[in-house]
PyMOL CGO cylinders between C-alpha atoms (Angstrom):
from pymol import cmd
from pymol.cgo import CYLINDER

trace = [
    CYLINDER, -34.86, 11.59, -1.62, -35.71, 13.68, 1.31, 0.3, 1, 1, 1, 1, 1, 1,
    CYLINDER, -35.71, 13.68, 1.31, -34.40, 12.40, 4.68, 0.3, 1, 1, 1, 1, 1, 1,
    CYLINDER, -34.40, 12.40, 4.68, -37.73, 12.19, 6.15, 0.3, 1, 1, 1, 1, 1, 1,
    CYLINDER, -37.73, 12.19, 6.15, -38.53, 9.21, 3.99, 0.3, 1, 1, 1, 1, 1, 1,
    CYLINDER, -38.53, 9.21, 3.99, -35.31, 7.26, 5.07, 0.3, 1, 1, 1, 1, 1, 1,
    CYLINDER, -35.31, 7.26, 5.07, -37.35, 4.82, 7.07, 0.3, 1, 1, 1, 1, 1, 1,
    CYLINDER, -37.35, 4.82, 7.07, -39.92, 4.13, 4.24, 0.3, 1, 1, 1, 1, 1, 1,
    CYLINDER, -39.92, 4.13, 4.24, -39.51, 1.11, 1.74, 0.3, 1, 1, 1, 1, 1, 1,
    CYLINDER, -39.51, 1.11, 1.74, -38.62, 2.38, -1.71, 0.3, 1, 1, 1, 1, 1, 1,
    CYLINDER, -38.62, 2.38, -1.71, -40.05, 0.86, -4.85, 0.3, 1, 1, 1, 1, 1, 1,
    CYLINDER, -40.05, 0.86, -4.85, -36.63, 0.86, -6.62, 0.3, 1, 1, 1, 1, 1, 1,
    CYLINDER, -36.63, 0.86, -6.62, -37.48, -1.96, -8.86, 0.3, 1, 1, 1, 1, 1, 1,
    CYLINDER, -37.48, -1.96, -8.86, -38.93, -1.19, -12.23, 0.3, 1, 1, 1, 1, 1, 1,
    CYLINDER, -38.93, -1.19, -12.23, -42.48, -1.57, -12.59, 0.3, 1, 1, 1, 1, 1, 1,
    CYLINDER, -42.48, -1.57, -12.59, -43.90, -4.30, -15.05, 0.3, 1, 1, 1, 1, 1, 1,
    CYLINDER, -43.90, -4.30, -15.05, -45.03, -2.94, -18.40, 0.3, 1, 1, 1, 1, 1, 1,
    CYLINDER, -45.03, -2.94, -18.40, -48.49, -1.71, -18.69, 0.3, 1, 1, 1, 1, 1, 1,
    CYLINDER, -48.49, -1.71, -18.69, -51.05, -4.55, -18.42, 0.3, 1, 1, 1, 1, 1, 1,
    CYLINDER, -51.05, -4.55, -18.42, -53.27, -2.85, -20.96, 0.3, 1, 1, 1, 1, 1, 1,
    CYLINDER, -53.27, -2.85, -20.96, -55.55, 0.03, -20.36, 0.3, 1, 1, 1, 1, 1, 1,
    CYLINDER, -55.55, 0.03, -20.36, -59.03, -1.04, -19.44, 0.3, 1, 1, 1, 1, 1, 1,
    CYLINDER, -59.03, -1.04, -19.44, -61.59, -0.79, -22.30, 0.3, 1, 1, 1, 1, 1, 1,
    CYLINDER, -61.59, -0.79, -22.30, -62.94, 2.60, -22.54, 0.3, 1, 1, 1, 1, 1, 1,
    CYLINDER, -62.94, 2.60, -22.54, -60.24, 4.32, -20.48, 0.3, 1, 1, 1, 1, 1, 1,
    CYLINDER, -60.24, 4.32, -20.48, -58.82, 6.35, -23.36, 0.3, 1, 1, 1, 1, 1, 1,
    CYLINDER, -58.82, 6.35, -23.36, -62.10, 7.19, -24.64, 0.3, 1, 1, 1, 1, 1, 1,
    CYLINDER, -62.10, 7.19, -24.64, -63.21, 8.43, -21.33, 0.3, 1, 1, 1, 1, 1, 1,
    CYLINDER, -63.21, 8.43, -21.33, -59.95, 10.43, -21.13, 0.3, 1, 1, 1, 1, 1, 1,
    CYLINDER, -59.95, 10.43, -21.13, -60.80, 12.17, -24.26, 0.3, 1, 1, 1, 1, 1, 1,
    CYLINDER, -60.80, 12.17, -24.26, -64.31, 12.85, -23.28, 0.3, 1, 1, 1, 1, 1, 1,
    CYLINDER, -64.31, 12.85, -23.28, -63.19, 14.48, -20.06, 0.3, 1, 1, 1, 1, 1, 1,
    CYLINDER, -63.19, 14.48, -20.06, -60.60, 16.41, -21.92, 0.3, 1, 1, 1, 1, 1, 1,
    CYLINDER, -60.60, 16.41, -21.92, -62.99, 17.80, -24.52, 0.3, 1, 1, 1, 1, 1, 1,
    CYLINDER, -62.99, 17.80, -24.52, -65.34, 18.74, -21.59, 0.3, 1, 1, 1, 1, 1, 1,
    CYLINDER, -65.34, 18.74, -21.59, -62.72, 20.41, -19.54, 0.3, 1, 1, 1, 1, 1, 1,
    CYLINDER, -62.72, 20.41, -19.54, -59.11, 20.46, -21.07, 0.3, 1, 1, 1, 1, 1, 1,
    CYLINDER, -59.11, 20.46, -21.07, -57.60, 22.55, -18.21, 0.3, 1, 1, 1, 1, 1, 1,
    CYLINDER, -57.60, 22.55, -18.21, -58.80, 20.14, -15.56, 0.3, 1, 1, 1, 1, 1, 1,
    CYLINDER, -58.80, 20.14, -15.56, -57.12, 17.23, -17.47, 0.3, 1, 1, 1, 1, 1, 1,
    CYLINDER, -57.12, 17.23, -17.47, -53.90, 19.16, -18.05, 0.3, 1, 1, 1, 1, 1, 1,
    CYLINDER, -53.90, 19.16, -18.05, -52.80, 17.02, -21.13, 0.3, 1, 1, 1, 1, 1, 1,
    CYLINDER, -52.80, 17.02, -21.13, -54.21, 15.89, -24.38, 0.3, 1, 1, 1, 1, 1, 1,
    CYLINDER, -54.21, 15.89, -24.38, -53.25, 12.23, -23.83, 0.3, 1, 1, 1, 1, 1, 1,
    CYLINDER, -53.25, 12.23, -23.83, -52.85, 9.99, -20.71, 0.3, 1, 1, 1, 1, 1, 1,
    CYLINDER, -52.85, 9.99, -20.71, -49.30, 9.61, -19.17, 0.3, 1, 1, 1, 1, 1, 1,
    CYLINDER, -49.30, 9.61, -19.17, -46.95, 7.21, -20.82, 0.3, 1, 1, 1, 1, 1, 1,
    CYLINDER, -46.95, 7.21, -20.82, -45.56, 4.02, -19.31, 0.3, 1, 1, 1, 1, 1, 1,
    CYLINDER, -45.56, 4.02, -19.31, -42.06, 5.63, -19.28, 0.3, 1, 1, 1, 1, 1, 1,
    CYLINDER, -42.06, 5.63, -19.28, -43.44, 8.54, -17.07, 0.3, 1, 1, 1, 1, 1, 1,
    CYLINDER, -43.44, 8.54, -17.07, -45.47, 6.24, -15.02, 0.3, 1, 1, 1, 1, 1, 1,
    CYLINDER, -45.47, 6.24, -15.02, -42.68, 3.89, -14.15, 0.3, 1, 1, 1, 1, 1, 1,
    CYLINDER, -42.68, 3.89, -14.15, -40.40, 6.61, -13.13, 0.3, 1, 1, 1, 1, 1, 1,
    CYLINDER, -40.40, 6.61, -13.13, -43.21, 7.95, -10.53, 0.3, 1, 1, 1, 1, 1, 1,
    CYLINDER, -43.21, 7.95, -10.53, -43.46, 4.43, -9.29, 0.3, 1, 1, 1, 1, 1, 1,
    CYLINDER, -43.46, 4.43, -9.29, -39.73, 4.31, -8.58, 0.3, 1, 1, 1, 1, 1, 1,
    CYLINDER, -39.73, 4.31, -8.58, -39.94, 7.66, -6.69, 0.3, 1, 1, 1, 1, 1, 1,
    CYLINDER, -39.94, 7.66, -6.69, -42.82, 6.32, -4.52, 0.3, 1, 1, 1, 1, 1, 1,
    CYLINDER, -42.82, 6.32, -4.52, -42.25, 5.09, -1.13, 0.3, 1, 1, 1, 1, 1, 1,
    CYLINDER, -42.25, 5.09, -1.13, -44.20, 3.58, 1.65, 0.3, 1, 1, 1, 1, 1, 1,
    CYLINDER, -44.20, 3.58, 1.65, -43.47, 2.09, 5.09, 0.3, 1, 1, 1, 1, 1, 1,
    CYLINDER, -43.47, 2.09, 5.09, -45.01, -0.94, 6.68, 0.3, 1, 1, 1, 1, 1, 1,
    CYLINDER, -45.01, -0.94, 6.68, -47.85, 0.96, 8.08, 0.3, 1, 1, 1, 1, 1, 1,
    CYLINDER, -47.85, 0.96, 8.08, -48.11, 3.65, 5.44, 0.3, 1, 1, 1, 1, 1, 1,
    CYLINDER, -48.11, 3.65, 5.44, -50.40, 4.39, 2.50, 0.3, 1, 1, 1, 1, 1, 1,
    CYLINDER, -50.40, 4.39, 2.50, -49.82, 6.16, -0.84, 0.3, 1, 1, 1, 1, 1, 1,
    CYLINDER, -49.82, 6.16, -0.84, -52.27, 8.91, -1.88, 0.3, 1, 1, 1, 1, 1, 1,
    CYLINDER, -52.27, 8.91, -1.88, -52.81, 9.81, -5.50, 0.3, 1, 1, 1, 1, 1, 1,
    CYLINDER, -52.81, 9.81, -5.50, -54.61, 13.01, -6.44, 0.3, 1, 1, 1, 1, 1, 1,
    CYLINDER, -54.61, 13.01, -6.44, -56.16, 13.48, -9.85, 0.3, 1, 1, 1, 1, 1, 1,
    CYLINDER, -56.16, 13.48, -9.85, -55.82, 9.84, -11.01, 0.3, 1, 1, 1, 1, 1, 1,
    CYLINDER, -55.82, 9.84, -11.01, -57.65, 10.32, -14.36, 0.3, 1, 1, 1, 1, 1, 1,
    CYLINDER, -57.65, 10.32, -14.36, -57.93, 6.89, -16.00, 0.3, 1, 1, 1, 1, 1, 1,
    CYLINDER, -57.93, 6.89, -16.00, -55.47, 5.14, -13.54, 0.3, 1, 1, 1, 1, 1, 1,
    CYLINDER, -55.47, 5.14, -13.54, -52.25, 4.87, -15.60, 0.3, 1, 1, 1, 1, 1, 1,
    CYLINDER, -52.25, 4.87, -15.60, -50.12, 5.99, -12.56, 0.3, 1, 1, 1, 1, 1, 1,
    CYLINDER, -50.12, 5.99, -12.56, -52.26, 3.89, -10.27, 0.3, 1, 1, 1, 1, 1, 1,
    CYLINDER, -52.26, 3.89, -10.27, -51.61, 0.78, -12.38, 0.3, 1, 1, 1, 1, 1, 1,
    CYLINDER, -51.61, 0.78, -12.38, -47.82, 1.53, -12.38, 0.3, 1, 1, 1, 1, 1, 1,
    CYLINDER, -47.82, 1.53, -12.38, -47.78, 1.63, -8.62, 0.3, 1, 1, 1, 1, 1, 1,
    CYLINDER, -47.78, 1.63, -8.62, -49.62, -1.60, -8.24, 0.3, 1, 1, 1, 1, 1, 1,
    CYLINDER, -49.62, -1.60, -8.24, -47.18, -3.25, -10.79, 0.3, 1, 1, 1, 1, 1, 1,
    CYLINDER, -47.18, -3.25, -10.79, -44.40, -1.97, -8.61, 0.3, 1, 1, 1, 1, 1, 1,
    CYLINDER, -44.40, -1.97, -8.61, -45.74, -3.91, -5.64, 0.3, 1, 1, 1, 1, 1, 1,
    CYLINDER, -45.74, -3.91, -5.64, -48.00, -1.49, -3.80, 0.3, 1, 1, 1, 1, 1, 1,
    CYLINDER, -48.00, -1.49, -3.80, -50.86, -3.48, -2.16, 0.3, 1, 1, 1, 1, 1, 1,
    CYLINDER, -50.86, -3.48, -2.16, -54.13, -2.18, -3.68, 0.3, 1, 1, 1, 1, 1, 1,
    CYLINDER, -54.13, -2.18, -3.68, -55.63, -1.61, -0.19, 0.3, 1, 1, 1, 1, 1, 1,
    CYLINDER, -55.63, -1.61, -0.19, -52.81, 0.75, 0.55, 0.3, 1, 1, 1, 1, 1, 1,
    CYLINDER, -52.81, 0.75, 0.55, -53.41, 3.05, -2.42, 0.3, 1, 1, 1, 1, 1, 1,
    CYLINDER, -53.41, 3.05, -2.42, -55.77, 5.74, -1.71, 0.3, 1, 1, 1, 1, 1, 1,
    CYLINDER, -55.77, 5.74, -1.71, -57.09, 7.70, -4.89, 0.3, 1, 1, 1, 1, 1, 1,
    CYLINDER, -57.09, 7.70, -4.89, -58.86, 10.97, -5.02, 0.3, 1, 1, 1, 1, 1, 1,
    CYLINDER, -58.86, 10.97, -5.02, -60.66, 11.87, -8.23, 0.3, 1, 1, 1, 1, 1, 1,
    CYLINDER, -60.66, 11.87, -8.23, -63.02, 14.91, -8.51, 0.3, 1, 1, 1, 1, 1, 1,
    CYLINDER, -63.02, 14.91, -8.51, -64.92, 13.69, -11.64, 0.3, 1, 1, 1, 1, 1, 1,
    CYLINDER, -64.92, 13.69, -11.64, -67.56, 11.25, -10.66, 0.3, 1, 1, 1, 1, 1, 1,
    CYLINDER, -67.56, 11.25, -10.66, -67.52, 9.49, -13.99, 0.3, 1, 1, 1, 1, 1, 1,
    CYLINDER, -67.52, 9.49, -13.99, -63.70, 8.96, -13.74, 0.3, 1, 1, 1, 1, 1, 1,
    CYLINDER, -63.70, 8.96, -13.74, -63.80, 7.83, -10.14, 0.3, 1, 1, 1, 1, 1, 1,
    CYLINDER, -63.80, 7.83, -10.14, -66.53, 5.21, -11.01, 0.3, 1, 1, 1, 1, 1, 1,
    CYLINDER, -66.53, 5.21, -11.01, -64.13, 4.01, -13.80, 0.3, 1, 1, 1, 1, 1, 1,
    CYLINDER, -64.13, 4.01, -13.80, -61.32, 3.58, -11.37, 0.3, 1, 1, 1, 1, 1, 1,
    CYLINDER, -61.32, 3.58, -11.37, -63.51, 1.61, -8.94, 0.3, 1, 1, 1, 1, 1, 1,
    CYLINDER, -63.51, 1.61, -8.94, -64.46, -0.69, -11.73, 0.3, 1, 1, 1, 1, 1, 1,
    CYLINDER, -64.46, -0.69, -11.73, -60.89, -1.21, -13.08, 0.3, 1, 1, 1, 1, 1, 1,
    CYLINDER, -60.89, -1.21, -13.08, -58.77, -1.15, -9.91, 0.3, 1, 1, 1, 1, 1, 1,
    CYLINDER, -58.77, -1.15, -9.91, -60.21, -3.66, -7.67, 0.3, 1, 1, 1, 1, 1, 1,
    CYLINDER, -60.21, -3.66, -7.67, -59.15, -3.22, -3.88, 0.3, 1, 1, 1, 1, 1, 1,
    CYLINDER, -59.15, -3.22, -3.88, -57.94, 0.38, -4.37, 0.3, 1, 1, 1, 1, 1, 1,
    CYLINDER, -57.94, 0.38, -4.37, -59.57, 2.95, -2.04, 0.3, 1, 1, 1, 1, 1, 1,
    CYLINDER, -59.57, 2.95, -2.04, -61.25, 5.45, -4.56, 0.3, 1, 1, 1, 1, 1, 1,
    CYLINDER, -61.25, 5.45, -4.56, -62.71, 8.50, -3.29, 0.3, 1, 1, 1, 1, 1, 1,
    CYLINDER, -62.71, 8.50, -3.29, -64.81, 10.99, -5.42, 0.3, 1, 1, 1, 1, 1, 1,
    CYLINDER, -64.81, 10.99, -5.42, -63.86, 14.35, -4.06, 0.3, 1, 1, 1, 1, 1, 1,
    CYLINDER, -63.86, 14.35, -4.06, -61.75, 17.58, -4.19, 0.3, 1, 1, 1, 1, 1, 1,
    CYLINDER, -61.75, 17.58, -4.19, -57.95, 17.35, -3.42, 0.3, 1, 1, 1, 1, 1, 1,
    CYLINDER, -57.95, 17.35, -3.42, -58.28, 20.72, -1.41, 0.3, 1, 1, 1, 1, 1, 1,
    CYLINDER, -58.28, 20.72, -1.41, -60.41, 18.94, 1.17, 0.3, 1, 1, 1, 1, 1, 1,
    CYLINDER, -60.41, 18.94, 1.17, -58.01, 16.06, 1.44, 0.3, 1, 1, 1, 1, 1, 1,
    CYLINDER, -58.01, 16.06, 1.44, -57.97, 16.09, 5.27, 0.3, 1, 1, 1, 1, 1, 1,
    CYLINDER, -57.97, 16.09, 5.27, -61.76, 15.19, 5.15, 0.3, 1, 1, 1, 1, 1, 1,
    CYLINDER, -61.76, 15.19, 5.15, -61.29, 12.57, 2.46, 0.3, 1, 1, 1, 1, 1, 1,
    CYLINDER, -61.29, 12.57, 2.46, -58.46, 10.55, 4.15, 0.3, 1, 1, 1, 1, 1, 1,
    CYLINDER, -58.46, 10.55, 4.15, -59.50, 8.73, 7.41, 0.3, 1, 1, 1, 1, 1, 1,
    CYLINDER, -59.50, 8.73, 7.41, -58.10, 10.42, 10.43, 0.3, 1, 1, 1, 1, 1, 1,
    CYLINDER, -58.10, 10.42, 10.43, -56.28, 7.40, 11.69, 0.3, 1, 1, 1, 1, 1, 1,
    CYLINDER, -56.28, 7.40, 11.69, -54.20, 7.53, 8.41, 0.3, 1, 1, 1, 1, 1, 1,
    CYLINDER, -54.20, 7.53, 8.41, -53.17, 11.21, 8.89, 0.3, 1, 1, 1, 1, 1, 1,
    CYLINDER, -53.17, 11.21, 8.89, -49.34, 11.17, 9.27, 0.3, 1, 1, 1, 1, 1, 1,
    CYLINDER, -49.34, 11.17, 9.27, -49.22, 7.83, 7.66, 0.3, 1, 1, 1, 1, 1, 1,
    CYLINDER, -49.22, 7.83, 7.66, -48.88, 8.89, 4.04, 0.3, 1, 1, 1, 1, 1, 1,
    CYLINDER, -48.88, 8.89, 4.04, -45.57, 7.47, 2.65, 0.3, 1, 1, 1, 1, 1, 1,
    CYLINDER, -45.57, 7.47, 2.65, -45.95, 9.42, -0.66, 0.3, 1, 1, 1, 1, 1, 1,
    CYLINDER, -45.95, 9.42, -0.66, -48.57, 11.96, -2.01, 0.3, 1, 1, 1, 1, 1, 1,
    CYLINDER, -48.57, 11.96, -2.01, -48.59, 12.07, -5.83, 0.3, 1, 1, 1, 1, 1, 1,
    CYLINDER, -48.59, 12.07, -5.83, -50.35, 14.87, -7.64, 0.3, 1, 1, 1, 1, 1, 1,
    CYLINDER, -50.35, 14.87, -7.64, -51.48, 14.86, -11.30, 0.3, 1, 1, 1, 1, 1, 1,
    CYLINDER, -51.48, 14.86, -11.30, -53.39, 17.96, -11.02, 0.3, 1, 1, 1, 1, 1, 1,
    CYLINDER, -53.39, 17.96, -11.02, -52.23, 20.88, -13.31, 0.3, 1, 1, 1, 1, 1, 1,
    CYLINDER, -52.23, 20.88, -13.31, -51.37, 23.08, -10.23, 0.3, 1, 1, 1, 1, 1, 1,
    CYLINDER, -51.37, 23.08, -10.23, -49.46, 25.50, -12.56, 0.3, 1, 1, 1, 1, 1, 1,
    CYLINDER, -49.46, 25.50, -12.56, -52.78, 26.80, -13.86, 0.3, 1, 1, 1, 1, 1, 1,
    CYLINDER, -52.78, 26.80, -13.86, -53.99, 27.81, -10.35, 0.3, 1, 1, 1, 1, 1, 1,
    CYLINDER, -53.99, 27.81, -10.35, -53.49, 31.14, -8.62, 0.3, 1, 1, 1, 1, 1, 1,
    CYLINDER, -53.49, 31.14, -8.62, -51.16, 31.47, -5.78, 0.3, 1, 1, 1, 1, 1, 1,
    CYLINDER, -51.16, 31.47, -5.78, -53.67, 31.31, -3.02, 0.3, 1, 1, 1, 1, 1, 1,
    CYLINDER, -53.67, 31.31, -3.02, -55.07, 28.05, -4.27, 0.3, 1, 1, 1, 1, 1, 1,
    CYLINDER, -55.07, 28.05, -4.27, -51.68, 26.59, -4.65, 0.3, 1, 1, 1, 1, 1, 1,
    CYLINDER, -51.68, 26.59, -4.65, -51.10, 27.29, -1.05, 0.3, 1, 1, 1, 1, 1, 1,
    CYLINDER, -51.10, 27.29, -1.05, -54.34, 25.76, -0.15, 0.3, 1, 1, 1, 1, 1, 1,
    CYLINDER, -54.34, 25.76, -0.15, -53.24, 22.56, -1.92, 0.3, 1, 1, 1, 1, 1, 1,
    CYLINDER, -53.24, 22.56, -1.92, -49.88, 22.44, -0.18, 0.3, 1, 1, 1, 1, 1, 1,
    CYLINDER, -49.88, 22.44, -0.18, -51.65, 23.07, 3.20, 0.3, 1, 1, 1, 1, 1, 1,
    CYLINDER, -51.65, 23.07, 3.20, -54.16, 20.26, 2.45, 0.3, 1, 1, 1, 1, 1, 1,
    CYLINDER, -54.16, 20.26, 2.45, -51.28, 17.70, 1.63, 0.3, 1, 1, 1, 1, 1, 1,
    CYLINDER, -51.28, 17.70, 1.63, -49.26, 18.99, 4.81, 0.3, 1, 1, 1, 1, 1, 1,
    CYLINDER, -49.26, 18.99, 4.81, -52.35, 18.16, 7.08, 0.3, 1, 1, 1, 1, 1, 1,
    CYLINDER, -52.35, 18.16, 7.08, -52.33, 14.50, 6.20, 0.3, 1, 1, 1, 1, 1, 1,
    CYLINDER, -52.33, 14.50, 6.20, -48.64, 14.04, 5.37, 0.3, 1, 1, 1, 1, 1, 1,
    CYLINDER, -48.64, 14.04, 5.37, -46.75, 16.40, 7.67, 0.3, 1, 1, 1, 1, 1, 1,
    CYLINDER, -46.75, 16.40, 7.67, -43.15, 17.15, 6.54, 0.3, 1, 1, 1, 1, 1, 1,
    CYLINDER, -43.15, 17.15, 6.54, -43.15, 14.82, 3.55, 0.3, 1, 1, 1, 1, 1, 1,
    CYLINDER, -43.15, 14.82, 3.55, -44.25, 16.98, 0.70, 0.3, 1, 1, 1, 1, 1, 1,
    CYLINDER, -44.25, 16.98, 0.70, -45.54, 15.51, -2.52, 0.3, 1, 1, 1, 1, 1, 1,
    CYLINDER, -45.54, 15.51, -2.52, -44.58, 14.40, -6.04, 0.3, 1, 1, 1, 1, 1, 1,
    CYLINDER, -44.58, 14.40, -6.04, -46.08, 16.53, -8.97, 0.3, 1, 1, 1, 1, 1, 1,
    CYLINDER, -46.08, 16.53, -8.97, -45.75, 15.34, -12.47, 0.3, 1, 1, 1, 1, 1, 1,
    CYLINDER, -45.75, 15.34, -12.47, -45.84, 18.12, -15.06, 0.3, 1, 1, 1, 1, 1, 1,
    CYLINDER, -45.84, 18.12, -15.06, -45.12, 19.17, -18.58, 0.3, 1, 1, 1, 1, 1, 1,
    CYLINDER, -45.12, 19.17, -18.58, -43.19, 22.14, -17.39, 0.3, 1, 1, 1, 1, 1, 1,
    CYLINDER, -43.19, 22.14, -17.39, -39.33, 21.99, -17.66, 0.3, 1, 1, 1, 1, 1, 1,
    CYLINDER, -39.33, 21.99, -17.66, -38.81, 24.52, -14.95, 0.3, 1, 1, 1, 1, 1, 1,
    CYLINDER, -38.81, 24.52, -14.95, -40.70, 24.40, -11.58, 0.3, 1, 1, 1, 1, 1, 1,
    CYLINDER, -40.70, 24.40, -11.58, -44.44, 24.74, -12.13, 0.3, 1, 1, 1, 1, 1, 1,
    CYLINDER, -44.44, 24.74, -12.13, -44.91, 26.08, -8.69, 0.3, 1, 1, 1, 1, 1, 1,
    CYLINDER, -44.91, 26.08, -8.69, -43.30, 29.14, -7.13, 0.3, 1, 1, 1, 1, 1, 1,
    CYLINDER, -43.30, 29.14, -7.13, -41.83, 27.10, -4.40, 0.3, 1, 1, 1, 1, 1, 1,
    CYLINDER, -41.83, 27.10, -4.40, -40.12, 29.81, -2.47, 0.3, 1, 1, 1, 1, 1, 1,
    CYLINDER, -40.12, 29.81, -2.47, -43.36, 31.79, -2.26, 0.3, 1, 1, 1, 1, 1, 1,
    CYLINDER, -43.36, 31.79, -2.26, -45.05, 28.57, -0.97, 0.3, 1, 1, 1, 1, 1, 1,
    CYLINDER, -45.05, 28.57, -0.97, -42.25, 27.98, 1.44, 0.3, 1, 1, 1, 1, 1, 1,
    CYLINDER, -42.25, 27.98, 1.44, -41.21, 24.79, -0.16, 0.3, 1, 1, 1, 1, 1, 1,
    CYLINDER, -41.21, 24.79, -0.16, -37.90, 23.28, -1.43, 0.3, 1, 1, 1, 1, 1, 1,
    CYLINDER, -37.90, 23.28, -1.43, -38.03, 21.97, -4.87, 0.3, 1, 1, 1, 1, 1, 1,
    CYLINDER, -38.03, 21.97, -4.87, -36.14, 19.12, -6.80, 0.3, 1, 1, 1, 1, 1, 1,
    CYLINDER, -36.14, 19.12, -6.80, -36.70, 17.82, -10.37, 0.3, 1, 1, 1, 1, 1, 1,
    CYLINDER, -36.70, 17.82, -10.37, -36.48, 14.13, -9.77, 0.3, 1, 1, 1, 1, 1, 1,
    CYLINDER, -36.48, 14.13, -9.77, -37.10, 12.89, -13.29, 0.3, 1, 1, 1, 1, 1, 1,
    CYLINDER, -37.10, 12.89, -13.29, -37.59, 13.93, -16.78, 0.3, 1, 1, 1, 1, 1, 1,
    CYLINDER, -37.59, 13.93, -16.78, -38.70, 11.83, -19.68, 0.3, 1, 1, 1, 1, 1, 1,
    CYLINDER, -38.70, 11.83, -19.68, -38.72, 12.95, -23.33, 0.3, 1, 1, 1, 1, 1, 1,
    CYLINDER, -38.72, 12.95, -23.33, -40.70, 9.65, -24.18, 0.3, 1, 1, 1, 1, 1, 1,
    CYLINDER, -40.70, 9.65, -24.18, -43.88, 11.12, -22.74, 0.3, 1, 1, 1, 1, 1, 1,
    CYLINDER, -43.88, 11.12, -22.74, -45.98, 13.26, -24.99, 0.3, 1, 1, 1, 1, 1, 1,
    CYLINDER, -45.98, 13.26, -24.99, -45.57, 15.98, -24.15, 0.3, 1, 1, 1, 1, 1, 1,
    CYLINDER, -45.57, 15.98, -24.15, -42.11, 15.42, -22.53, 0.3, 1, 1, 1, 1, 1, 1,
    CYLINDER, -42.11, 15.42, -22.53, -42.75, 15.40, -18.67, 0.3, 1, 1, 1, 1, 1, 1,
    CYLINDER, -42.75, 15.40, -18.67, -40.96, 16.05, -15.41, 0.3, 1, 1, 1, 1, 1, 1,
    CYLINDER, -40.96, 16.05, -15.41, -41.49, 14.83, -11.84, 0.3, 1, 1, 1, 1, 1, 1,
    CYLINDER, -41.49, 14.83, -11.84, -40.89, 17.37, -9.16, 0.3, 1, 1, 1, 1, 1, 1,
    CYLINDER, -40.89, 17.37, -9.16, -40.51, 16.78, -5.48, 0.3, 1, 1, 1, 1, 1, 1,
    CYLINDER, -40.51, 16.78, -5.48, -41.75, 19.51, -3.12, 0.3, 1, 1, 1, 1, 1, 1,
    CYLINDER, -41.75, 19.51, -3.12, -41.09, 19.42, 0.61, 0.3, 1, 1, 1, 1, 1, 1,
    CYLINDER, -41.09, 19.42, 0.61, -41.82, 22.02, 3.26, 0.3, 1, 1, 1, 1, 1, 1,
    CYLINDER, -41.82, 22.02, 3.26, -38.72, 24.17, 4.33, 0.3, 1, 1, 1, 1, 1, 1,
]
cmd.load_cgo(trace, "trace")
């Protein structure tokens, strides 16, 4: 865990098992995957094994929020809530309007914003800049060119200076050229039980 998170409260307890995906969630996922597979990054939603690991790696202090980028159907969101994160302290950014509306309907109390993660500083209220305990990314950044990856890193840094972000991915090695992006990288978790097997990487500005 990065030293800058030392004062944050850590969700070390296991999240409760999935409470069941909301009706229509998987069908919506398949619909969006068929429409734009590169945007979704996987053929199936993340497993409970992966989402519990992400929840355990997520931290937040007493006056901090958690930001999730690219929430899809909300499987990670629900794991965070099951781990004890108050819904009003979870801010979700989803670029697909249909999926954002699904999240609003199925995650009561969670702050859902329809928007592009690259404009994150405009999507998170200014008084919350610097108060992001953990930023979580489910966007397939590995598919983007270096200049867009750099824009993403800068967007997260603007609202969460020095904290970096968690990225869950289906790459065994680092999906980001972290040295070129002036980041340090650590693979925090790997789960073969996800389909396909997945890793969780933590990237922090050097």
